[in-house]
DSSP file (Angstrom, degrees, kcal/mol; ACC not computed):
  #  RESIDUE AA STRUCTURE BP1 BP2  ACC     N-H-->O    O-->H-N    N-H-->O    O-->H-N    TCO  KAPPA ALPHA  PHI   PSI    X-CA   Y-CA   Z-CA
    1    1 A M     >        0   0    0      0, 0.0     4,-2.8     0, 0.0     5,-0.4   0.000 360.0 360.0 360.0 -31.0   75.7  141.2  122.2
    2    2 A V  H  >> +     0   0    0      1,-0.2     4,-3.0     2,-0.2     5,-0.9   0.936 360.0  44.5 -57.7 -45.9   73.2  142.9  124.5
    3    3 A Y  H  >5S+     0   0    0      3,-0.2     4,-0.5     4,-0.2    -1,-0.2   0.850 112.1  52.9 -69.3 -33.2   75.7  142.9  127.3
    4    4 A Y  H  45S+     0   0    0      1,-0.1    -2,-0.2     2,-0.1    -1,-0.2   0.942 121.6  29.1 -65.7 -47.7   78.5  144.0  125.1
    5    5 A Y  H  <5S+     0   0    0     -4,-2.8    -2,-0.2     1,-0.1    -3,-0.2   0.837 139.2  17.6 -84.9 -34.2   76.6  147.0  123.7
    6    6 A F  H  <5S-     0   0    0     -4,-3.0    -3,-0.2    -5,-0.4    -2,-0.1   0.643  86.8-130.2-117.1 -18.6   74.3  147.9  126.6
    7    7 A G  S  <<S+     0   0    0     -5,-0.9     2,-0.3    -4,-0.5    -4,-0.2   0.011  80.3  11.4  92.1 -29.8   75.7  146.2  129.7
    8    8 A S  S  > S-     0   0    0     -6,-0.4     4,-1.7     1,-0.1     5,-0.1  -0.979  77.6-103.4-167.3 165.9   72.4  144.7  130.8
    9    9 A K  H  > S+     0   0    0     -2,-0.3     4,-2.6     1,-0.2     5,-0.2   0.863 120.1  56.5 -65.2 -35.2   68.9  144.0  129.6
   10   10 A E  H  > S+     0   0    0      1,-0.2     4,-2.5     2,-0.2    -1,-0.2   0.905 106.6  47.9 -64.1 -41.9   67.7  146.9  131.8
   11   11 A K  H  > S+     0   0    0      2,-0.2     4,-2.1     1,-0.2    -1,-0.2   0.853 110.8  52.2 -69.1 -33.3   70.0  149.3  130.0
   12   12 A L  H  X S+     0   0    0     -4,-1.7     4,-2.3     2,-0.2    -2,-0.2   0.934 109.9  48.6 -63.9 -46.1   68.8  148.0  126.7
   13   13 A F  H  X S+     0   0    0     -4,-2.6     4,-2.8     1,-0.2    -2,-0.2   0.918 110.4  51.0 -60.7 -42.9   65.2  148.5  127.7
   14   14 A R  H  X S+     0   0    0     -4,-2.5     4,-2.9     1,-0.2    -1,-0.2   0.906 109.5  50.8 -61.0 -41.1   66.0  152.1  128.9
   15   15 A A  H  X S+     0   0    0     -4,-2.1     4,-2.3     2,-0.2    -1,-0.2   0.902 111.9  46.8 -63.1 -41.4   67.7  152.8  125.6
   16   16 A V  H  X S+     0   0    0     -4,-2.3     4,-2.1     2,-0.2    -2,-0.2   0.915 113.3  49.1 -66.3 -42.7   64.6  151.6  123.7
   17   17 A L  H  X S+     0   0    0     -4,-2.8     4,-2.3     2,-0.2    -2,-0.2   0.925 111.9  48.1 -62.6 -46.3   62.3  153.6  125.9
   18   18 A E  H  X S+     0   0    0     -4,-2.9     4,-2.7     1,-0.2    -1,-0.2   0.913 110.9  51.4 -60.6 -43.1   64.4  156.7  125.5
   19   19 A A  H  X S+     0   0    0     -4,-2.3     4,-1.9     1,-0.2    -1,-0.2   0.877 109.2  51.1 -62.6 -37.4   64.4  156.2  121.7
   20   20 A S  H  X S+     0   0    0     -4,-2.1     4,-1.8     2,-0.2    -1,-0.2   0.913 111.7  46.1 -67.2 -43.0   60.6  155.9  121.7
   21   21 A Y  H  X S+     0   0    0     -4,-2.3     4,-2.4     2,-0.2    -2,-0.2   0.887 111.6  52.3 -65.8 -38.8   60.2  159.1  123.7
   22   22 A L  H  X S+     0   0    0     -4,-2.7     4,-2.4     2,-0.2    -2,-0.2   0.858 106.6  53.8 -66.0 -34.2   62.6  160.9  121.4
   23   23 A S  H  X S+     0   0    0     -4,-1.9     4,-2.0     2,-0.2    -1,-0.2   0.911 109.6  47.6 -64.0 -42.6   60.6  159.7  118.4
   24   24 A L  H  X S+     0   0    0     -4,-1.8     4,-2.6     1,-0.2    -2,-0.2   0.913 110.5  52.6 -61.8 -42.9   57.5  161.2  120.0
   25   25 A Q  H  X S+     0   0    0     -4,-2.4     4,-1.9     2,-0.2    -2,-0.2   0.897 107.8  50.5 -62.0 -41.5   59.4  164.4  120.6
   26   26 A R  H  X S+     0   0    0     -4,-2.4     4,-0.7     1,-0.2    -1,-0.2   0.908 111.7  48.4 -62.5 -41.2   60.6  164.6  117.0
   27   27 A A  H >< S+     0   0    0     -4,-2.0     3,-0.9     1,-0.2     4,-0.3   0.901 108.7  53.9 -65.3 -40.1   57.0  164.2  115.9
   28   28 A E  H >< S+     0   0    0     -4,-2.6     3,-1.5     1,-0.3    -1,-0.2   0.864 102.0  58.7 -61.9 -36.4   55.8  166.8  118.3
   29   29 A R  H 3< S+     0   0    0     -4,-1.9    -1,-0.3     1,-0.3    -2,-0.2   0.726  97.3  61.9 -66.8 -20.1   58.3  169.3  116.9
   30   30 A S  T << S+     0   0    0     -3,-0.9     2,-0.6    -4,-0.7    -1,-0.3   0.590  81.6  98.7 -81.0  -9.5   56.7  168.9  113.5
   31   31 A V    <   -     0   0    0     -3,-1.5     2,-0.6    -4,-0.3    14,-0.0  -0.691  55.8-169.9 -82.6 120.3   53.4  170.3  114.9
   32   32 A H        +     0   0    0     -2,-0.6     3,-0.0     1,-0.1    -3,-0.0  -0.943  21.2 155.1-115.8 113.9   53.0  173.9  114.0
   33   33 A L    >   +     0   0    0     -2,-0.6     3,-1.6     1,-0.1    -1,-0.1   0.474  45.6  95.2-115.3  -6.5   50.2  175.6  115.8
   34   34 A D  T 3  S+     0   0    0      1,-0.3    -1,-0.1     7,-0.1     7,-0.1   0.765  84.5  52.7 -64.3 -26.6   51.2  179.3  115.9
   35   35 A D  T 3  S+     0   0    0      2,-0.1    -1,-0.3    -3,-0.0     2,-0.3   0.524  97.8  82.9 -87.0  -4.6   49.3  180.2  112.7
   36   36 A L  S <  S-     0   0    0     -3,-1.6    -3,-0.0     1,-0.1     6,-0.0  -0.667  90.7 -99.4 -99.6 153.1   46.0  178.8  114.0
   37   37 A E     >  -     0   0    0     -2,-0.3     4,-3.0     1,-0.1     5,-0.2  -0.398  44.9-107.7 -61.4 148.3   43.4  180.3  116.3
   38   38 A P  H  > S+     0   0    0      0, 0.0     4,-2.5     0, 0.0     5,-0.2   0.861 117.4  48.3 -52.4 -43.9   44.0  179.0  119.9
   39   39 A A  H  > S+     0   0    0      1,-0.2     4,-1.9     2,-0.2     5,-0.1   0.916 115.6  44.4 -65.4 -41.4   40.9  176.8  120.0
   40   40 A Q  H  > S+     0   0    0     -3,-0.2     4,-2.5     2,-0.2    -1,-0.2   0.887 112.5  52.7 -68.6 -38.3   41.7  175.3  116.6
   41   41 A A  H  X S+     0   0    0     -4,-3.0     4,-2.5     2,-0.2    -2,-0.2   0.901 108.6  50.0 -63.6 -40.8   45.3  174.9  117.6
   42   42 A L  H  X S+     0   0    0     -4,-2.5     4,-2.6    -5,-0.2    -1,-0.2   0.910 110.1  50.5 -64.6 -41.2   44.3  173.0  120.8
   43   43 A D  H  X S+     0   0    0     -4,-1.9     4,-2.4     2,-0.2    -2,-0.2   0.920 111.6  48.0 -61.0 -44.2   42.1  170.7  118.7
   44   44 A E  H  X S+     0   0    0     -4,-2.5     4,-2.2     2,-0.2    -2,-0.2   0.893 110.7  51.9 -63.4 -40.2   45.0  170.0  116.3
   45   45 A F  H  X S+     0   0    0     -4,-2.5     4,-2.3     2,-0.2    -2,-0.2   0.942 110.5  47.9 -61.3 -48.4   47.3  169.4  119.3
   46   46 A C  H  X S+     0   0    0     -4,-2.6     4,-2.6     1,-0.2     5,-0.2   0.942 112.7  47.8 -57.7 -49.6   44.9  166.9  120.8
   47   47 A R  H  X S+     0   0    0     -4,-2.4     4,-2.6     1,-0.2    -1,-0.2   0.843 108.8  55.1 -65.4 -32.8   44.3  165.1  117.6
   48   48 A F  H  X S+     0   0    0     -4,-2.2     4,-2.6     2,-0.2    -1,-0.2   0.960 109.9  46.0 -61.0 -50.3   48.1  164.9  117.0
   49   49 A V  H  X S+     0   0    0     -4,-2.3     4,-2.1     1,-0.2    -2,-0.2   0.932 115.4  45.9 -59.4 -47.6   48.7  163.2  120.4
   50   50 A W  H  X S+     0   0    0     -4,-2.6     4,-2.1     1,-0.2    -1,-0.2   0.898 112.8  49.4 -66.8 -40.2   45.8  160.8  119.9
   51   51 A R  H  X S+     0   0    0     -4,-2.6     4,-2.9    -5,-0.2    -1,-0.2   0.895 108.1  55.2 -64.3 -38.6   46.9  159.9  116.3
   52   52 A Y  H  X S+     0   0    0     -4,-2.6     4,-1.3    -5,-0.2    -2,-0.2   0.944 108.6  47.2 -59.7 -47.0   50.4  159.4  117.4
   53   53 A Y  H  < S+     0   0    0     -4,-2.1     3,-0.3     1,-0.2     7,-0.3   0.912 113.6  48.7 -60.3 -41.9   49.3  156.8  120.0
   54   54 A L  H  < S+     0   0    0     -4,-2.1    -2,-0.2     1,-0.2    -1,-0.2   0.910 115.4  43.2 -63.5 -42.9   47.1  155.1  117.4
   55   55 A E  H  < S+     0   0    0     -4,-2.9    -1,-0.2     1,-0.2    -2,-0.2   0.573 117.2  47.6 -82.5  -9.7   49.9  155.0  114.9
   56   56 A H    >X  +     0   0    0     -4,-1.3     3,-1.5    -3,-0.3     4,-1.0  -0.543  57.0 160.3-130.7  67.6   52.6  153.9  117.4
   57   57 A P  H 3> S+     0   0    0      0, 0.0     4,-2.3     0, 0.0     5,-0.1   0.761  73.7  68.2 -61.7 -22.4   51.2  151.0  119.5
   58   58 A E  H 3> S+     0   0    0      1,-0.2     4,-2.5     2,-0.2     5,-0.2   0.840  94.9  56.5 -64.7 -30.5   54.7  150.1  120.4
   59   59 A F  H <> S+     0   0    0     -3,-1.5     4,-2.6     2,-0.2     5,-0.2   0.937 107.3  47.3 -64.6 -46.2   54.9  153.4  122.4
   60   60 A I  H  X S+     0   0    0     -4,-1.0     4,-2.7    -7,-0.3    -2,-0.2   0.919 112.2  50.8 -61.1 -43.7   51.8  152.4  124.5
   61   61 A G  H  X S+     0   0    0     -4,-2.3     4,-2.2     2,-0.2    -2,-0.2   0.915 111.4  47.1 -60.9 -44.1   53.3  148.9  125.0
   62   62 A L  H  X S+     0   0    0     -4,-2.5     4,-2.6     2,-0.2    -2,-0.2   0.914 113.1  48.2 -64.3 -43.5   56.6  150.3  126.2
   63   63 A V  H  X S+     0   0    0     -4,-2.6     4,-2.4     2,-0.2    -2,-0.2   0.906 110.0  52.6 -66.0 -40.5   55.0  152.8  128.6
   64   64 A N  H  X S+     0   0    0     -4,-2.7     4,-1.6    -5,-0.2    -1,-0.2   0.938 111.8  46.3 -58.3 -46.0   52.7  150.1  130.0
   65   65 A T  H  X S+     0   0    0     -4,-2.2     4,-1.1     1,-0.2    -2,-0.2   0.910 111.1  51.6 -63.1 -42.9   55.8  148.0  130.7
   66   66 A E  H  <>S+     0   0    0     -4,-2.6     5,-2.7     1,-0.2     6,-0.4   0.862 106.4  54.8 -64.9 -34.4   57.6  150.9  132.2
   67   67 A N  H ><5S+     0   0    0     -4,-2.4     3,-1.7     1,-0.2    -1,-0.2   0.874 102.6  56.1 -65.3 -35.8   54.6  151.6  134.5
   68   68 A L  H 3<5S+     0   0    0     -4,-1.6    -1,-0.2     1,-0.3    -2,-0.2   0.819 108.2  49.3 -62.2 -28.9   54.8  148.0  135.7
   69   69 A H  T ><5S-     0   0    0     -4,-1.1     3,-1.5    -3,-0.2    -1,-0.3   0.228 117.8-115.5 -93.3  12.4   58.4  148.8  136.7
   70   70 A R  T < 5 -     0   0    0     -3,-1.7    -3,-0.2     1,-0.3    -2,-0.1   0.810  63.2 -68.5  58.4  32.5   57.4  152.0  138.5
   71   71 A A  T 3><S+     0   0    0     -5,-2.7     4,-2.6    -8,-0.1    -1,-0.3   0.713  91.3 145.4  62.6  23.4   59.3  154.1  136.0
   72   72 A N  H <> S+     0   0    0     -3,-1.5     4,-0.8    -6,-0.4    -2,-0.1   0.870  70.3  47.8 -60.4 -37.8   62.6  152.8  137.3
   73   73 A H  H >4 S+     0   0    0      2,-0.2     3,-0.6     1,-0.2     4,-0.3   0.929 113.1  47.1 -70.1 -44.6   64.2  152.9  133.9
   74   74 A L  H >4 S+     0   0    0      1,-0.2     3,-1.9     2,-0.2     6,-0.2   0.903 106.0  58.9 -63.3 -40.5   63.1  156.4  133.1
   75   75 A K  H 3< S+     0   0    0     -4,-2.6    -1,-0.2     1,-0.3    -2,-0.2   0.773 105.8  50.4 -60.2 -25.3   64.2  157.7  136.5
   76   76 A Q  T << S+     0   0    0     -4,-0.8    -1,-0.3    -3,-0.6    -2,-0.2   0.478  86.5 110.4 -90.0  -3.4   67.7  156.6  135.6
   77   77 A S    X   -     0   0    0     -3,-1.9     3,-1.3    -4,-0.3     4,-0.2  -0.579  58.4-154.8 -78.2 126.5   67.7  158.3  132.2
   78   78 A P  T 3  S+     0   0    0      0, 0.0     3,-0.2     0, 0.0    -1,-0.2   0.650  98.0  56.0 -69.9 -12.1   70.0  161.4  132.0
   79   79 A Q  T >> S+     0   0    0      1,-0.2     4,-1.3     2,-0.1     3,-0.6   0.320  72.2 115.9 -97.5   6.5   67.6  162.6  129.2
   80   80 A L  H X> S+     0   0    0     -3,-1.3     3,-0.8     1,-0.3     4,-0.7   0.862  77.5  42.3 -49.3 -52.2   64.4  162.5  131.4
   81   81 A M  H 3> S+     0   0    0      1,-0.3     4,-1.8    -3,-0.2     3,-0.4   0.833 111.7  56.1 -68.3 -30.9   63.6  166.2  131.4
   82   82 A E  H <4 S+     0   0    0     -3,-0.6    -1,-0.3     1,-0.2    -2,-0.2   0.737  98.4  65.1 -69.3 -21.9   64.4  166.5  127.7
   83   83 A L  H << S+     0   0    0     -4,-1.3    -1,-0.2    -3,-0.8    -2,-0.2   0.820 120.9   9.1 -76.4 -31.6   61.9  163.8  126.9
   84   84 A V  H  X S+     0   0    0     -4,-0.7     4,-1.4    -3,-0.4     3,-0.5   0.614 104.4  84.4-124.3 -18.8   58.7  165.6  128.0
   85   85 A A  H  X S+     0   0    0     -4,-1.8     4,-2.2    -5,-0.2     5,-0.2   0.871  86.1  58.6 -59.5 -40.1   59.5  169.2  128.8
   86   86 A P  H  > S+     0   0    0      0, 0.0     4,-2.1     0, 0.0    -1,-0.2   0.884 105.1  48.8 -60.7 -38.2   59.2  170.6  125.2
   87   87 A I  H  > S+     0   0    0     -3,-0.5     4,-2.1     2,-0.2    -2,-0.2   0.871 110.5  50.1 -71.4 -34.9   55.6  169.4  124.7
   88   88 A V  H  X S+     0   0    0     -4,-1.4     4,-2.3     2,-0.2    -1,-0.2   0.883 110.2  52.2 -67.6 -37.1   54.5  171.0  127.9
   89   89 A G  H  X S+     0   0    0     -4,-2.2     4,-2.3     2,-0.2    -2,-0.2   0.892 107.8  51.2 -63.6 -40.3   56.2  174.2  126.8
   90   90 A L  H  X S+     0   0    0     -4,-2.1     4,-1.8     1,-0.2    -2,-0.2   0.918 111.8  46.7 -61.8 -44.0   54.4  174.1  123.5
   91   91 A L  H  X S+     0   0    0     -4,-2.1     4,-2.4     2,-0.2    -2,-0.2   0.873 108.8  55.7 -66.9 -37.5   51.1  173.7  125.4
   92   92 A Q  H  X S+     0   0    0     -4,-2.3     4,-2.4     1,-0.2    -2,-0.2   0.930 107.7  49.0 -59.7 -46.2   52.0  176.5  127.8
   93   93 A G  H  X S+     0   0    0     -4,-2.3     4,-2.2     1,-0.2    -1,-0.2   0.892 110.7  50.4 -61.3 -39.7   52.5  178.9  124.9
   94   94 A L  H  X S+     0   0    0     -4,-1.8     4,-2.3     2,-0.2    -1,-0.2   0.897 110.5  49.4 -64.9 -41.2   49.2  177.9  123.4
   95   95 A L  H  X S+     0   0    0     -4,-2.4     4,-2.4     2,-0.2    -2,-0.2   0.905 110.8  49.7 -64.8 -41.9   47.4  178.5  126.7
   96   96 A V  H  X S+     0   0    0     -4,-2.4     4,-2.5     2,-0.2    -2,-0.2   0.919 111.3  49.3 -62.7 -43.7   49.0  181.9  127.1
   97   97 A R  H  X S+     0   0    0     -4,-2.2     4,-1.6     1,-0.2    -2,-0.2   0.913 112.7  47.2 -62.1 -43.4   48.0  182.9  123.6
   98   98 A G  H  <>S+     0   0    0     -4,-2.3     5,-2.2     1,-0.2     6,-1.6   0.864 111.4  51.1 -66.9 -36.3   44.5  181.7  124.2
   99   99 A E  H ><5S+     0   0    0     -4,-2.4     3,-1.2     4,-0.2    -2,-0.2   0.913 107.9  52.2 -66.8 -42.7   44.3  183.6  127.5
  100  100 A K  H 3<5S+     0   0    0     -4,-2.5    -1,-0.2     1,-0.3    -2,-0.2   0.843 110.0  49.4 -62.4 -33.6   45.5  186.8  125.9
  101  101 A R  T 3<5S-     0   0    0     -4,-1.6    -1,-0.3    -5,-0.2    -2,-0.2   0.496 115.3-118.6 -84.1  -3.5   42.8  186.5  123.2
  102  102 A G  T < 5S+     0   0    0     -3,-1.2    -3,-0.2    -4,-0.3    60,-0.1   0.646  88.8 103.1  79.4  14.9   40.2  185.9  125.9
  103  103 A V  S   <S+     0   0    0     -5,-2.2    59,-1.3    -6,-0.2     2,-0.4   0.669  73.3  54.4-103.0 -19.5   39.2  182.5  124.8
  104  104 A F  B    S-A  161   0A   0     -6,-1.6    57,-0.3    57,-0.3    -2,-0.2  -0.924  86.0-119.9-113.6 140.9   41.0  180.4  127.4
  105  105 A R    >   -     0   0    0     55,-3.2     3,-0.5    -2,-0.4    -6,-0.1  -0.352  32.9-104.6 -74.1 158.5   40.6  180.9  131.1
  106  106 A A  T 3  S+     0   0    0      1,-0.2    -1,-0.1    -7,-0.1   -10,-0.0  -0.393  92.1  39.2 -78.6 157.5   43.5  181.8  133.3
  107  107 A G  T 3   +     0   0    0      1,-0.3     2,-0.5    -2,-0.1    -1,-0.2   0.603  66.4 150.4  86.1  13.6   45.3  179.5  135.6
  108  108 A I    <   -     0   0    0     -3,-0.5    -1,-0.3    52,-0.1     3,-0.1  -0.685  43.7-134.6 -82.0 126.7   45.3  176.3  133.6
  109  109 A D     >  -     0   0    0     -2,-0.5     4,-2.3     1,-0.2     5,-0.2  -0.707   8.0-150.8 -79.6 117.8   48.4  174.1  134.4
  110  110 A P  H  > S+     0   0    0      0, 0.0     4,-2.4     0, 0.0    -1,-0.2   0.821  95.4  54.9 -63.1 -30.0   49.8  172.9  131.1
  111  111 A T  H  > S+     0   0    0      2,-0.2     4,-2.2     1,-0.2     5,-0.1   0.935 109.8  45.6 -66.8 -45.3   51.1  169.7  132.7
  112  112 A E  H  > S+     0   0    0      2,-0.2     4,-2.1     1,-0.2    -1,-0.2   0.886 113.0  50.9 -64.3 -38.7   47.7  168.8  134.0
  113  113 A L  H  X S+     0   0    0     -4,-2.3     4,-2.6     2,-0.2    -1,-0.2   0.917 109.4  50.5 -65.4 -42.0   46.1  169.6  130.7
  114  114 A Y  H  X S+     0   0    0     -4,-2.4     4,-3.0     1,-0.2     5,-0.2   0.907 108.8  52.0 -62.0 -41.3   48.7  167.4  128.9
  115  115 A I  H  X S+     0   0    0     -4,-2.2     4,-2.7     1,-0.2    -1,-0.2   0.916 110.7  48.4 -60.4 -42.7   47.9  164.6  131.3
  116  116 A A  H  X S+     0   0    0     -4,-2.1     4,-2.0     2,-0.2    -2,-0.2   0.924 113.4  46.4 -64.2 -44.8   44.2  165.0  130.5
  117  117 A I  H  X S+     0   0    0     -4,-2.6     4,-1.2     1,-0.2     5,-0.2   0.944 115.1  46.5 -62.5 -48.3   44.8  165.0  126.8
  118  118 A A  H  X S+     0   0    0     -4,-3.0     4,-3.5     1,-0.2     3,-0.4   0.913 110.4  53.9 -61.2 -42.7   47.1  162.0  126.9
  119  119 A A  H  X>S+     0   0    0     -4,-2.7     4,-1.9    -5,-0.2     5,-0.6   0.895 103.0  56.2 -60.8 -41.5   44.7  160.1  129.2
  120  120 A L  H  <5S+     0   0    0     -4,-2.0     4,-0.4     1,-0.2    -1,-0.2   0.831 120.3  30.0 -63.1 -31.6   41.8  160.5  126.8
  121  121 A G  H  X5S+     0   0    0     -4,-1.2     4,-2.2    -3,-0.4     5,-0.2   0.873 120.8  49.6 -91.5 -43.8   43.8  158.9  124.0
  122  122 A Y  H  X5S+     0   0    0     -4,-3.5     4,-3.4    -5,-0.2     5,-0.3   0.939 112.0  45.7 -64.3 -51.1   46.0  156.6  125.9
  123  123 A F  H  X5S+     0   0    0     -4,-1.9     4,-1.6    -5,-0.3    -1,-0.2   0.930 112.8  51.5 -60.6 -45.8   43.4  154.9  128.0
  124  124 A Y  H  4<S+     0   0    0     -5,-0.6    -1,-0.2    -4,-0.4    -2,-0.2   0.924 118.8  35.9 -56.9 -47.6   41.0  154.4  125.1
  125  125 A L  H >< S+     0   0    0     -4,-2.2     3,-1.1     1,-0.2     4,-0.3   0.896 115.4  52.0 -77.6 -41.0   43.7  152.8  122.9
  126  126 A S  H 3< S+     0   0    0     -4,-3.4    -1,-0.2     1,-0.3    -2,-0.2   0.755 121.9  33.6 -69.9 -21.0   45.6  150.8  125.5
  127  127 A N  T 3X S+     0   0    0     -4,-1.6     4,-2.8    -5,-0.3     5,-0.3   0.204  84.0 111.4-114.9  14.2   42.4  149.3  126.8
  128  128 A S  H <> S+     0   0    0     -3,-1.1     4,-2.3     1,-0.2    11,-0.4   0.826  74.8  54.9 -63.3 -32.5   40.5  149.0  123.5
  129  129 A A  H  > S+     0   0    0     -4,-0.3     4,-1.8     2,-0.2    -1,-0.2   0.966 115.6  36.2 -66.0 -51.2   40.6  145.2  123.3
  130  130 A T  H  > S+     0   0    0      2,-0.2     4,-2.7     1,-0.2     5,-0.2   0.911 118.9  50.0 -69.7 -41.4   39.0  144.7  126.7
  131  131 A L  H  X S+     0   0    0     -4,-2.8     4,-3.0     1,-0.2     6,-0.3   0.895 109.3  52.4 -63.8 -38.6   36.7  147.7  126.5
  132  132 A S  H  X>S+     0   0    0     -4,-2.3     4,-1.3    -5,-0.3     5,-1.0   0.919 112.3  45.7 -61.7 -43.0   35.5  146.5  123.0
  133  133 A A  H  <5S+     0   0    0     -4,-1.8    -2,-0.2    -5,-0.2    -1,-0.2   0.930 118.1  41.6 -64.8 -46.2   34.7  143.0  124.5
  134  134 A V  H  <5S+     0   0    0     -4,-2.7    -2,-0.2     1,-0.2    -1,-0.2   0.882 121.3  40.3 -71.0 -39.7   32.9  144.4  127.5
  135  135 A L  H  <5S-     0   0    0     -4,-3.0    -1,-0.2    -5,-0.2    -2,-0.2   0.581 104.1-125.9 -89.9 -10.6   31.0  147.1  125.8
  136  136 A G  T  <5S+     0   0    0     -4,-1.3     2,-0.3    -5,-0.3    -3,-0.2   0.796  73.9  98.7  73.2  28.5   30.2  145.1  122.7
  137  137 A R  S   <S-     0   0    0     -5,-1.0     2,-1.2    -6,-0.3    -1,-0.2  -0.996  78.8-113.8-145.0 146.9   31.6  147.5  120.1
  138  138 A E    >   -     0   0    0     -2,-0.3     3,-1.8     1,-0.2     6,-0.3  -0.662  29.0-168.5 -81.1  98.9   34.8  147.6  118.2
  139  139 A L  T 3  S+     0   0    0     -2,-1.2    -1,-0.2   -11,-0.4     9,-0.1   0.734  82.1  57.9 -65.1 -22.7   36.4  150.8  119.6
  140  140 A R  T 3  S+     0   0    0    -12,-0.1    -1,-0.3     4,-0.1     2,-0.1   0.482  76.0 115.2 -87.9  -1.6   39.1  150.9  117.0
  141  141 A A  S <> S-     0   0    0     -3,-1.8     4,-2.7     1,-0.1     3,-0.5  -0.464  80.1-117.9 -62.9 141.2   36.6  151.0  114.1
  142  142 A S  H  > S+     0   0    0      1,-0.2     4,-2.8     2,-0.2     5,-0.2   0.832 111.3  54.0 -58.0 -36.2   37.1  154.4  112.5
  143  143 A A  H  > S+     0   0    0      2,-0.2     4,-2.0     1,-0.2    -1,-0.2   0.924 113.5  42.0 -64.6 -43.0   33.5  155.6  113.2
  144  144 A H  H  > S+     0   0    0     -3,-0.5     4,-2.4    -6,-0.3    -2,-0.2   0.883 115.0  51.0 -70.9 -38.0   33.9  154.9  117.0
  145  145 A L  H  X S+     0   0    0     -4,-2.7     4,-2.5     2,-0.2    -2,-0.2   0.935 110.9  48.0 -63.5 -46.6   37.4  156.3  117.0
  146  146 A D  H  X S+     0   0    0     -4,-2.8     4,-2.4    -5,-0.2    -2,-0.2   0.906 111.9  50.1 -60.7 -42.1   36.3  159.5  115.3
  147  147 A E  H  X S+     0   0    0     -4,-2.0     4,-2.6    -5,-0.2     5,-0.2   0.904 110.2  50.1 -64.1 -41.3   33.4  159.9  117.7
  148  148 A H  H  X S+     0   0    0     -4,-2.4     4,-3.0     1,-0.2     5,-0.2   0.928 111.5  48.5 -63.1 -43.5   35.7  159.4  120.7
  149  149 A W  H  X S+     0   0    0     -4,-2.5     4,-2.5     2,-0.2    -2,-0.2   0.898 112.0  49.0 -65.1 -39.1   38.1  162.0  119.4
  150  150 A R  H  X S+     0   0    0     -4,-2.4     4,-2.1     2,-0.2    -2,-0.2   0.948 114.8  44.6 -63.0 -47.7   35.3  164.5  118.8
  151  151 A T  H  X S+     0   0    0     -4,-2.6     4,-2.1     1,-0.2    -2,-0.2   0.915 114.8  48.3 -63.2 -43.9   33.9  163.9  122.3
  152  152 A S  H  X S+     0   0    0     -4,-3.0     4,-2.3    -5,-0.2    -1,-0.2   0.905 110.2  51.2 -65.1 -42.1   37.3  164.1  123.9
  153  153 A A  H  X S+     0   0    0     -4,-2.5     4,-2.7    -5,-0.2    -1,-0.2   0.887 109.2  51.8 -62.4 -38.5   38.2  167.3  122.0
  154  154 A E  H  X S+     0   0    0     -4,-2.1     4,-2.6     2,-0.2    -1,-0.2   0.907 108.1  51.5 -64.9 -41.1   34.9  168.9  123.2
  155  155 A M  H  X S+     0   0    0     -4,-2.1     4,-1.8     2,-0.2    -2,-0.2   0.936 112.2  46.2 -59.4 -46.3   35.7  167.9  126.8
  156  156 A I  H  X S+     0   0    0     -4,-2.3     4,-1.8     2,-0.2     5,-0.2   0.930 112.6  49.9 -63.6 -45.2   39.1  169.6  126.5
  157  157 A K  H  X S+     0   0    0     -4,-2.7     4,-2.3     1,-0.2    -1,-0.2   0.917 109.9  50.5 -60.8 -43.0   37.7  172.7  124.9
  158  158 A R  H  < S+     0   0    0     -4,-2.6    -1,-0.2     1,-0.2    -2,-0.2   0.854 108.4  54.2 -64.0 -33.1   35.1  173.1  127.5
  159  159 A F  H  < S+     0   0    0     -4,-1.8    -1,-0.2    -5,-0.2    -2,-0.2   0.893 116.8  34.8 -66.5 -39.7   37.7  172.8  130.2
  160  160 A V  H  < S+     0   0    0     -4,-1.8   -55,-3.2    -5,-0.1    -2,-0.2   0.748  93.8 101.7 -90.5 -24.2   39.9  175.6  128.8
  161  161 A R  B  < S-A  104   0A   0     -4,-2.3   -57,-0.3   -57,-0.3     3,-0.3  -0.259  70.1-134.1 -67.0 147.4   37.3  178.0  127.5
  162  162 A T  S    S+     0   0    0    -59,-1.3    -1,-0.1     1,-0.2   -58,-0.1   0.852 108.2  37.1 -66.8 -34.7   36.4  181.1  129.5
  163  163 A D  S    S-     0   0    0    -60,-0.3    -1,-0.2     2,-0.2     3,-0.1   0.444 108.2-120.6 -99.8   0.0   32.7  180.5  128.9
  164  164 A G  S    S+     0   0    0      1,-0.3     2,-0.2    -3,-0.3    -6,-0.1   0.506  70.3 127.8  76.9   4.4   32.8  176.7  129.2
  165  165 A S              0   0    0      1,-0.1    -1,-0.3    -8,-0.1    -2,-0.2  -0.579 360.0 360.0 -92.4 157.7   31.4  176.2  125.7
  166  166 A A              0   0    0     -2,-0.2    -1,-0.1    -3,-0.1    -8,-0.1   0.439 360.0 360.0 -89.1 360.0   32.9  174.0  123.0
């Protein structure tokens, strides 16, 4: 049936990967930050991304697999730009708003900021089993998870703030 509906296992995997990214995109559209002060909105944005990764471990698994394939399936997707462009646009608007209010410094690349935010959550969760074993603490325990999110949010805030304070 896979071949009947999708033509190949690779096309099935691409369809699953696209569906997973579209699910993330739908969740991202539910995030409303315009009514919040820029610093609070950025904090909410970060926590949204990190919670999404925590609540959707299948997304991390799919992305890990796609990275092993050097993004070959995504590169063939006709939806590629639609899958990530909206979230970078949302972050761009937030940065512009923060810059106009004088709380965010100028010149921050929203794509680079998104990569940093994603990395702080993705790496922690995708490697939590091995890191927990090596470091001797259960990183997915809520206290450690909360502490990581607080620390990570502070790093991001210090990066964007005009005065470097959190």
